[in-house]
DODREN-448123 format. One record per residue: residue in one letter; x, y negated, z negated of N, C-alpha, C, CB in turn. Coordinates in steps of 0.02 Angstrom, whole numbers, padded with zeros to 5 digits, always signed. Glycine has a CB too. Example, Ala and Ser with C-alpha at 12.3 -4.5 7.8 and 13.67 -1.06 7.14 Angstrom:
2
A+00660+00284-00390+00615+00225-00390+00660+00165-00390+00565+00224-00452;S+00642+00112-00354+00684+00053-00357+00645-00002-00394+00704+00030-00286;
END
This chain:
103
M+00039+00062+00000+00003+00001-00001+00043-00061+00000-00038+00000-00057;R+00099-00060-00035+00144-00118-00038+00172-00134+00029+00199-00106-00086;N+00189-00083+00067+00215-00093+00136+00163-00130+00179+00231-00024+00168;E+00100-00111+00173+00048-00142+00213+00040-00215+00195-00018-00106+00203;T+00042-00231+00131+00036-00299+00109+00096-00340+00133+00031-00302+00032;E+00155-00313+00132+00214-00348+00158+00210-00358+00231+00277-00311+00142;K+00183-00308+00266+00177-00313+00340+00129-00372+00358+00149-00244+00371;V+00074-00375+00324+00023-00425+00338+00054-00496+00321-00045-00410+00295;A+00090-00500+00266+00122-00563+00247+00174-00586+00299+00154-00556+00178;L+00214-00538+00324+00264-00551+00373+00230-00575+00439+00308-00489+00385;K+00179-00542+00460+00144-00561+00521+00115-00630+00515+00090-00511+00537;S+00084-00646+00458+00054-00714+00451+00108-00769+00451+00012-00718+00386;K+00164-00752+00421+00220-00801+00420+00249-00813+00489+00277-00777+00372;L+00256-00756+00525+00286-00762+00594+00236-00800+00641+00302-00689+00623;T+00172-00790+00632+00122-00825+00676+00124-00897+00664+00052-00799+00664;T+00144-00923+00605+00148-00993+00593+00209-01024+00629+00151-01007+00518;Q+00261-00981+00639+00324-01003+00669+00325-00991+00747+00383-00966+00636;L+00295-00936+00767+00296-00914+00836+00227-00901+00864+00337-00854+00843;E+00220-00904+00929+00156-00884+00959+00157-00808+00970+00143-00922+01029;M+00114-00771+00938+00118-00699+00939+00050-00669+00957+00141-00673+00871;K+00053-00609+00986-00007-00571+00998+00005-00499+00976-00027-00574+01073;N-00045-00465+00949-00039-00397+00930-00064-00354+00987-00076-00384+00865;L-00019-00321+01020-00035-00280+01080-00044-00207+01062+00019-00286+01132;G-00040-00190+00998-00050-00120+00979+00017-00083+00980-00101-00086+01027;K+00013-00017+00981+00073+00024+00981+00110+00019+01048+00054+00096+00967;L+00175+00023+01046+00217+00016+01105+00209+00083+01145+00295+00001+01084;K+00199+00075+01211+00193+00131+01254+00249+00134+01306+00127+00129+01287;Y+00264+00078+01338+00317+00077+01390+00350+00008+01387+00286+00092+01464;F+00417+00009+01384+00457-00052+01377+00524-00045+01409+00464-00070+01305;F+00541-00083+01458+00606-00082+01493+00626-00013+01515+00660-00110+01448;G+00579+00023+01545+00593+00089+01572+00593+00144+01521+00656+00089+01605;I+00572+00128+01461+00569+00181+01408+00497+00196+01388+00609+00160+01345;D+00478+00260+01396+00413+00283+01372+00416+00300+01299+00389+00342+01412;V+00365+00283+01262+00362+00293+01192+00300+00334+01176+00362+00227+01154;A+00310+00391+01141+00253+00434+01122+00260+00445+01043+00254+00506+01164;Y+00201+00450+01012+00199+00455+00939+00169+00521+00919+00159+00397+00908;S+00194+00552+00866+00162+00607+00831+00156+00586+00759+00201+00674+00839;K+00127+00629+00718+00120+00612+00647+00186+00604+00611+00079+00663+00612;M+00237+00643+00633+00301+00643+00600+00357+00605+00637+00321+00713+00591;R+00351+00597+00703+00405+00570+00741+00384+00523+00796+00444+00625+00769;I+00433+00489+00822+00423+00446+00882+00470+00476+00936+00441+00368+00867;F+00441+00487+00995+00479+00515+01050+00488+00462+01104+00444+00577+01078;I+00551+00456+01130+00563+00408+01184+00593+00447+01240+00610+00349+01161;T+00577+00429+01302+00601+00459+01360+00604+00408+01418+00559+00519+01378;Q+00644+00423+01469+00645+00380+01528+00626+00422+01591+00718+00347+01536;R+00586+00471+01581+00564+00513+01637+00532+00472+01693+00516+00565+01613;K+00487+00427+01675+00450+00387+01725+00500+00344+01764+00396+00341+01691;Y+00547+00313+01726+00596+00270+01760+00641+00308+01807+00639+00235+01710;V+00666+00365+01788+00709+00406+01828+00672+00434+01889+00738+00463+01786;T+00610+00455+01879+00570+00482+01934+00558+00429+01989+00503+00507+01908;S+00541+00367+01965+00529+00315+02014+00594+00296+02049+00497+00255+01982;L+00651+00301+02015+00715+00285+02043+00732+00338+02098+00770+00283+01988;L+00717+00402+02083+00730+00454+02131+00685+00447+02194+00720+00521+02098;K+00621+00430+02183+00575+00420+02238+00599+00361+02282+00503+00407+02210;E+00624+00309+02248+00647+00251+02285+00706+00266+02330+00665+00197+02239;T+00751+00308+02307+00811+00323+02346+00798+00380+02396+00868+00342+02300;S+00744+00415+02390+00726+00469+02434+00779+00523+02436+00714+00443+02504;G+00813+00531+02381+00864+00584+02377+00931+00568+02407+00839+00643+02409;D+00940+00506+02432+01005+00484+02457+01058+00480+02403+00998+00416+02490;V+01116+00507+02418+01166+00504+02367+01224+00453+02386+01194+00576+02355;E+01246+00457+02445+01298+00412+02467+01273+00344+02484+01333+00440+02526;P+01306+00290+02460+01282+00221+02474+01282+00206+02550+01327+00168+02437;Q+01333+00232+02587+01338+00219+02659+01278+00252+02696+01406+00247+02687;E+01260+00311+02676+01202+00344+02706+01138+00308+02689+01197+00417+02683;F+01133+00283+02630+01073+00245+02609+01068+00183+02651+01075+00227+02534;L+01122+00147+02660+01118+00086+02701+01107+00099+02772+01179+00046+02694;L+01137+00150+02802+01126+00165+02873+01053+00190+02885+01178+00220+02897;K+01029+00231+02842+00960+00255+02849+00911+00200+02843+00945+00307+02798;K+00916+00158+02792+00870+00105+02781+00876+00049+02836+00882+00075+02710;S+00936+00035+02857+00945-00018+02909+00920+00005+02974+01018-00039+02916;S+00922+00070+02992+00898+00096+03055+00822+00095+03055+00924+00165+03068;E+00791+00105+02995+00718+00103+02991+00692+00034+02996+00695+00132+02928;E+00724-00013+02966+00702-00082+02968+00760-00127+02991+00675-00105+02899;N+00744-00177+03027+00796-00221+03053+00805-00280+03006+00779-00246+03125;T+00828-00266+02944+00837-00318+02892+00904-00310+02863+00783-00315+02836;N+00925-00357+02820+00987-00352+02783+00977-00312+02719+01012-00423+02767;V+00978-00247+02729+00966-00201+02671+01021-00206+02620+00959-00128+02694;E+01083-00210+02641+01138-00213+02594+01135-00274+02549+01203-00211+02631;K+01101-00325+02571+01098-00387+02528+01038-00385+02481+01095-00451+02571;T+00992-00340+02491+00931-00339+02448+00922-00274+02411+00871-00351+02489;Q+00916-00219+02446+00898-00158+02413+00956-00123+02375+00871-00111+02463;Y+01015-00122+02406+01071-00085+02375+01093-00115+02308+01130-00083+02421;P+01100-00183+02302+01119-00208+02236+01065-00197+02182+01135-00282+02241;I+01002-00195+02203+00947-00180+02156+00955-00107+02130+00876-00192+02190;L+00968-00063+02178+00977+00009+02161+01037+00017+02113+00988+00052+02226;V+01093-00015+02130+01151-00009+02087+01138-00038+02017+01210-00044+02119;G+01101-00093+02014+01082-00121+01948+01042-00073+01907+01043-00185+01956;K+00994-00040+01941+00953+00009+01905+00992+00069+01879+00898+00034+01950;L+01042+00088+01918+01084+00147+01898+01130+00124+01841+01128+00175+01960;V+01155+00062+01843+01197+00038+01789+01155+00033+01722+01229-00032+01808;Y+01095+00009+01728+01049+00004+01671+01039+00073+01642+00981-00029+01693;L+01024+00122+01685+01013+00191+01664+01074+00218+01629+00996+00236+01724;S+01135+00205+01656+01195+00233+01625+01208+00203+01558+01255+00224+01668;H+01189+00138+01548+01199+00108+01483+01147+00133+01430+01194+00033+01490;M+01089+00152+01453+01038+00175+01409+01050+00249+01390+00971+00166+01441;R+01075+00288+01439+01087+00358+01428+01160+00376+01425+01055+00397+01481;L+01187+00381+01365+01260+00391+01358+01279+00460+01381+01283+00379+01285;D+01234+00507+01382+01251+00574+01407+01263+00572+01484+01195+00626+01389;I+01231+00523+01516+01245+00516+01589+01309+00478+01598+01187+00478+01626;A+01319+00425+01558+01376+00380+01567+01442+00417+01555+01370+00321+01519;Y+01441+00465+01506+01503+00501+01489+01499+00574+01507+01518+00494+01414;A+01461+00593+01562+01459+00660+01585+01524+00682+01613+01407+00667+01635;K+01544+00746+01600+01608+00773+01625+01596+00818+01681+01646+00808+01571;
END
């Protein structure tokens, strides 16, 4: 009960200082899915990785990715899509240390 009282007091103090909204329990944030059970909180990036794989269509080599995409569309793919893809992969490697330090 004490925790609940402290939580309400903290929320009311913060709302006087900041503009806040209560959006409920966290479900998805920065590519991280959040699921709750009675005992634990589970986080995963399955949705983020799946969408990343769909976006690349299974291309592994950057040169193949650029050639395939540039032949499909007559645009500057290397200036738009490739840096975005690299940024997403860098973000994923920072979030998942098992990927960053895989042997």
